N, C-alpha and C positions, 0 to 999 in steps of 0.2 A: 504494500500500500504506500509506503513512504517513497518508493521509486516512481510510482504511477502519477502522483500529484504534480511533481515538477514537470514531467513530460506533458501532462494535460495542460498545465499553465503555458508551456512553450508552444503547444499546438494552438491554444486560444490566442496567444500573442501573434503567432503567424497568421491565423485567420483574421484577426483584427487589422493587421497590417494590410492583408490582401483586400479586405472589404473597403477600407479607407482609400487605398490606391485605386481600386477598380471604380469606386464611386467618383473619385476625382477625374479619372481618365474618361469615363463616360460623359461626365458633365463637360469636360474640355472638348471632347469630340463633338458633342452637340453644339457648343458655341462655335467651334471651327466650321461646322457644316452650315450654321446659320450665317456666318460671315463669308461663306464661300472660300474659306482658307483650306489648307492642306491638313487633314486630320491625322496623317501619318506622323507628323511632328509631335502631336499629343501622345501618340502611342510610344514613340521613342522616349519621350520624357517620362512616361509611366514605367517603361522598362528601367531607365536609369534610376528612377525613384525606388522601384522594388529592390534593385541591387544595393542601393545606398542604405535604405532603411533596414533591410535585413542584415546587411553587413555591420551596421552600427549595433543593432540588437544582438547579433552574434558576438561581436567584440565585447559587449557588456556581459553577456550570459556565459560564454564559453569558458574562459579561464576560471571564473568563480565557481561554476558548476563542477568543473574538473577538480578543483581544490577541495570542494565539499563532498562530492559523491564518487569521484573516480573517473577514469577515462571512458569506460564503456557507457555508463548511464549518461554522462555529459555529452558524449557523441550522439546518443539517441535523442537527447533533448535538442541538440543542434539540428539534427535531421527533422525533428518535429517542428522546429521553428521555421526552417527553410521550405519544406515541402508544401505547405498549404498555398503558397503563392504560385506554384507551378501552372495552374490553369490560367491565371492572370498573365503570367509571363508568356505562355504559348499564344494566347489571343492577342496580346499587345505586340509580340514579335510579328505575328502574322499580319497585323494591321500596319506595322512600321516598315521602313525601308532598310532596316539594319540586316546585315547578313546573318544567317543562322549560326555560323561559327562563332560569332561574337556573343550571341545569347547562350550557346552551349558552353563556351569557355567561361563565361561569367558564372553560370550555375555550377559548373564543376569546381571553380575556384571557391565559391561559397561552401560547397559540400566539403572540400578538402580543408578549408579554413576551420570548419566546425570540428573536425577531428584533431587538427593541429592545436587549436586553442584549448580543447579539452585536455589534450596531452600535456600542454604547457602548464595548465592549472594542476593537473595530477602530479607532475614532476615538482612543482613548487611545494606541494604538500610533502612529497617524499624527501626533498632536500632540507626543508626547514624543520620538519618533524614537529611542527606546532600548527595545529589546524587554524587557530585564530590569526596567527601571523601570515600563514599561507592565504587565508581568505582576504586579509587586508592587501597583501601584495597582488593577488589575482584581481581584486576590484580596481586597484590603482592601475594595473596593466590594462584592464579592460577600458577604463576611462581614457587612458592615453591612446589606445588603439582607435577608439571611437572618435576621439578628437582628430587624430591623424587622418582617418577616413574622411571626415567632414572637411578638413582643410585642404585635402588633396583631391576633392571630388572633381574639380575642373580638369585635372590631368588625365583621368581615365574615363571621362565622359565620351560617349560616342559622338562622332562628328555630326554636325547639323546636316539635315537632308537638303 
């Protein structure tokens, strides 16, 4: 039971992220169609937003979860956070002009980052041998990684259509 609750919370977080982004994307598409603008730009922005928000959430969740619960449960939580947005990613990619390789690579990088961040958190706990100190270090690392993703978002954004 104790392992199921964090995974459910990660899934609900992933679903909330997906619903908010899908709602924004559909509204943006409707406005673009009303203005006779290109709706594929809104789809590309929705893709970038899904990658950015899930990456930031993963940076905050991964190391701390790995430090508290171990590598395997933390990796499963990361997967539970990432996977609910896949339908939104597929539909947004299909509506955008981005190449499929770009979308697949971004999803694979998110998936790999989930495992690596969980492993880093787990190793922090093993090295420090103090769960409270490992938790604080993992949370600090997560905040630093999330801030780095936010500050570097323009470097890895897809080119404008």
